[in-house]
C-alpha positions in Angstrom: -57.1 196.4 39.6 -55.6 194.8 42.6 -55.3 196.3 46.1 -51.6 197.1 45.8 -52.3 199.2 42.7 -55.1 201.1 44.4 -52.8 201.8 47.3 -50.0 203.0 45.0 -52.3 205.4 43.2 -53.8 206.7 46.4 -50.4 207.1 48.0 -51.4 205.0 51.1 -50.5 201.6 52.4 -52.1 198.3 51.5 -53.6 197.9 55.0 -55.2 201.3 54.7 -57.0 200.3 51.4 -58.0 197.1 53.1 -59.6 199.0 56.0 -61.6 201.1 53.5 -62.7 198.0 51.6 -63.9 196.4 54.8 -65.5 199.5 56.2 -63.2 199.6 59.2 -62.3 202.7 61.3 -58.9 204.3 61.5 -58.9 206.1 58.1 -59.4 209.8 57.7 -62.5 211.0 55.7 -60.2 212.5 53.1 -58.2 209.4 52.6 -61.3 207.2 52.6 -62.9 209.4 49.9 -59.8 209.3 47.8 -59.5 205.5 48.0 -63.2 204.9 47.3 -63.0 207.2 44.3 -60.1 205.1 42.9 -62.0 201.9 43.6 -65.0 203.1 41.7 -62.9 204.4 38.8 -60.7 201.4 38.3 -62.5 198.6 40.0 -61.0 196.4 42.7 -59.9 192.9 41.7 -59.4 190.5 44.5 -56.7 187.9 44.1 -57.8 184.8 42.1 -57.6 182.7 45.2 -60.7 184.5 46.4 -62.7 183.8 43.2 -64.3 180.6 42.1 -63.1 179.0 38.9 -66.1 179.6 36.8 -67.6 182.0 34.2 -71.1 183.2 34.9 -73.3 183.4 31.7 -76.6 185.4 32.2 -79.6 185.4 30.0 -83.0 187.1 30.0 -84.6 183.9 28.7 -83.5 180.4 28.2 -86.2 179.2 25.8 -84.7 180.5 22.5 -83.1 177.9 20.2 -79.8 179.9 20.0 -79.1 179.6 23.7 -77.4 176.2 23.3 -75.0 177.5 20.6 -73.9 180.3 22.9 -73.4 178.0 25.9 -71.4 175.6 23.8 -68.9 178.3 22.8 -68.6 179.6 26.3 -68.0 176.1 27.7 -65.3 175.4 25.2 -63.4 178.5 26.0 -63.9 178.1 29.7 -62.6 174.5 29.5 -59.4 175.7 27.7 -58.9 178.0 30.7 -59.6 175.3 33.3 -62.8 177.0 34.3 -66.4 175.9 34.6 -69.6 177.7 33.5 -72.7 178.7 35.6 -75.8 179.7 33.6 -78.2 182.2 35.2 -81.5 183.8 34.2 -82.2 187.4 35.2 -85.8 188.3 35.3 -87.0 191.7 34.1 -87.8 192.9 37.6 -85.2 191.2 39.8 -81.9 192.4 38.3 -80.8 193.9 41.6 -81.2 190.7 43.6 -79.7 188.7 40.7 -76.6 190.9 40.7 -76.3 190.3 44.5 -76.4 186.6 43.9 -73.8 186.7 41.1 -71.4 188.9 43.1 -71.8 186.5 46.1 -70.8 183.6 43.9 -67.5 185.4 43.1 -67.1 184.3 39.4 -64.0 185.0 37.4 -66.1 187.1 35.0 -69.6 187.7 33.8 -71.0 187.4 30.2 -74.4 189.0 29.7 -76.6 188.2 26.7 -78.4 191.5 27.3 -77.3 194.9 28.6 -77.5 195.6 32.3 -78.1 199.2 33.5 -75.0 201.2 34.5 -75.7 200.8 38.2 -75.5 197.0 38.0 -72.4 197.2 35.8 -70.7 199.4 38.3 -71.3 196.9 41.1 -69.5 194.2 39.1 -66.7 196.7 38.4 -66.4 197.6 42.1 -65.9 194.0 43.0 -63.3 193.5 40.2 -65.5 191.2 38.2 -65.1 191.8 34.4 -68.4 192.2 32.5 -68.7 191.6 28.8 -71.9 192.1 26.7 -72.8 189.4 24.1 -74.3 190.6 20.8 -75.7 193.9 22.2 -79.1 195.0 21.1 -78.4 198.7 21.9 -75.4 201.0 21.4 -72.8 200.0 23.9 -71.5 202.7 26.2 -67.9 203.7 25.9 -65.6 201.4 27.9 -68.1 198.5 28.1 -66.5 195.4 26.5 -68.7 193.5 24.0 -68.6 190.8 21.3 -71.0 190.9 18.3 -71.2 189.8 14.7 -70.7 191.6 11.4 -74.4 192.2 11.0 -74.0 195.0 8.4 -71.9 192.8 6.2 -74.3 190.0 6.7 -77.2 192.1 5.5 -75.1 193.1 2.5 -74.2 189.5 1.6 -77.8 188.3 1.8 -78.9 191.1 -0.6 -76.0 190.7 -2.9 -76.8 187.0 -3.3 -80.3 187.8 -4.4 -78.9 190.5 -6.8 -76.4 188.0 -8.2 -79.3 185.7 -9.1 -80.9 188.5 -11.1 -83.5 189.7 -8.6 -84.3 193.4 -8.7 -87.5 193.6 -6.6 -85.9 192.5 -3.3 -87.9 193.1 -0.1 -86.6 193.3 3.4 -88.5 192.2 6.5 -86.8 194.2 9.3 -86.9 193.7 13.0 -87.3 195.9 16.1 -85.0 198.9 16.8 -82.2 196.6 18.1 -78.6 197.5 17.0 -78.1 194.2 15.1 -81.4 194.6 13.3 -80.6 198.2 12.3 -77.2 197.0 11.0 -78.7 194.2 8.9 -81.2 196.6 7.4 -78.4 199.1 6.6 -76.5 196.3 4.9 -79.6 195.6 2.7 -79.9 199.2 1.7 -76.2 199.5 1.0 -76.2 196.6 -1.3 -79.2 197.9 -3.3 -77.6 201.4 -3.6 -74.3 199.9 -4.7 -76.2 198.1 -7.5 -77.9 201.3 -8.6 -81.3 200.3 -7.3 -83.6 202.6 -5.2 -84.7 201.5 -1.8 -88.4 201.1 -2.3 -90.4 201.9 0.9 -93.1 199.5 -0.3 -90.6 196.7 -0.1 -89.6 197.2 3.5 -91.7 196.0 6.4 -90.9 195.9 10.1 -92.0 192.8 12.1 -91.3 190.9 15.3 -88.5 188.4 15.1 -90.9 185.4 15.1 -92.5 183.1 12.6 -95.8 184.9 13.0 -94.1 188.3 12.5 -92.5 187.1 9.2 -95.8 185.6 8.0 -97.8 188.8 8.6 -95.1 191.0 7.0 -94.8 188.6 4.0 -98.6 188.7 3.5 -98.3 192.5 3.2 -95.4 192.3 0.8 -96.9 189.6 -1.4 -100.2 191.6 -1.6 -98.5 194.6 -3.3 -99.5 195.2 -6.9 -95.9 194.5 -7.9 -94.8 191.9 -5.4 -91.1 191.1 -4.7 -89.4 188.2 -6.3 -87.0 187.8 -3.3 -87.4 188.5 0.4 -84.5 189.1 2.8 -85.4 188.7 6.5 -83.8 189.8 9.8 -83.7 186.2 11.1 -84.5 182.6 10.3 -87.8 182.5 12.2 -89.2 185.4 10.1 -88.0 183.5 7.0 -90.1 180.5 8.0 -93.1 182.8 8.3 -92.4 183.9 4.7 -92.6 180.2 3.7 -96.1 180.0 5.2 -97.3 183.2 3.6 -95.9 182.1 0.2 -97.8 178.8 0.5 -101.0 180.7 1.3 -100.5 182.8 -1.8 -100.0 179.7 -4.0 -96.3 180.6 -4.5 -93.4 178.1 -4.5 -90.0 178.7 -2.8 -87.7 179.2 -4.7 -89.4 178.9 -8.1 -91.7 181.8 -7.5 -90.1 183.5 -4.5 -86.5 183.4 -3.2 -86.1 183.7 0.6 -82.9 184.5 2.6 -82.7 184.3 6.4 -80.2 185.3 9.0 -78.7 183.4 11.9 -78.4 179.9 10.4 -80.2 178.1 13.3 -80.6 174.3 13.1 -84.2 174.9 11.8 -82.7 176.4 8.6 -81.4 172.9 7.5 -84.7 171.2 8.4 -86.9 173.7 6.5 -88.6 172.7 3.2 -86.7 173.7 1.2 -83.5 174.1 3.2 -83.1 177.8 3.9 -80.3 180.0 2.4 -79.2 182.2 5.3 -76.4 184.2 6.8 -74.5 182.2 9.4 -74.1 184.1 12.7 -71.3 182.3 14.5 -72.9 182.2 18.0 -70.6 179.5 19.3 -67.5 181.4 18.1 -68.9 184.6 19.6 -69.5 182.9 22.9 -65.9 181.7 22.9 -64.5 185.1 22.0 -66.5 186.8 24.7 -65.2 184.3 27.3 -61.6 184.7 26.3 -62.0 188.5 26.4 -63.6 188.5 29.8 -61.0 186.1 31.2 -58.2 188.2 29.8 -59.6 191.3 31.5 -59.9 189.3 34.7 -56.2 188.5 34.6 -55.5 192.2 34.3 -54.2 191.9 30.7 -54.3 194.9 28.3 -56.5 193.8 25.4 -56.1 195.2 21.9 -59.7 196.3 21.8 -62.8 196.2 24.0 -65.2 195.6 21.1 -65.0 192.6 18.8 -67.1 191.6 15.8 -67.0 188.0 14.6 -67.5 187.5 10.8 -70.8 186.3 9.4 -71.0 184.0 6.3 -73.6 183.4 3.7 -74.7 179.8 3.5 -76.5 179.0 0.2 -79.0 176.2 0.3 -82.2 175.6 -1.7 -84.5 178.6 -1.0 -83.0 180.9 -3.6 -83.0 180.8 -7.4 -83.1 183.2 -10.4 -86.4 185.0 -10.8 -88.9 183.6 -13.3 -88.7 185.5 -16.6 
């Protein structure tokens, strides 16, 4: 919200609001409190002349292979809007200082690939800097804009694919208690229940979202007296771990064991055999998050603060009908 709108709501002049914003004297305590309350509630957006023409994209880590896909989508959307992109890394213990640095750079908007605490979000809001969460791992508080993927439907489509091939003992390697992992696992359960199959607790294992996590979980599943004929995983790295565990057990993919991943990272194409997986449109999500944040920065009313971009099953060579 711009200074003129704050002044109108407070019933004071624009110079009065300016004095409050800059901490100058000449304003009664009552008026100052009223103006500050409105600034905190609605956020103050300086005119675009006071902002730099760039989007700030912040990560917790930059080593993951999906970082490049997100940056590509953000850059494409920013370019369409004649803006640049600054990529920042926020450490686990320096968020406060990092927010100071970001606010000081005066970006048009901030996209965060993790959720900042409320206090940090409020600091962006107070400076009129729109903040959008990318693919949130936790439930998003009311009023916080976000862009994610249709993880529930993705989990459903992965499981339905295995069912369509004739598999009935379909296992799931789940991930941590992140919102997207929970949604993918819920999609798996929904597909089984719709097919009239029970959700067997012996066929669900939780693991880290890594190759090692998938390998350890798959060893457990393949060691069951009645092993699964197909395994659906929470991400592609887990699926590659399943490949390793299958080789250790003397099983071939897909002849003896079908495997379905999630994310469709470049490694899925290079795998041997190429991995059937659910495509998570990270680039499209990055572009959508950027467009949403820029629209909010322009003061536009957006149809919805939460967007989910559609996932899509990509069938390659890691799935086949079970052996009779």
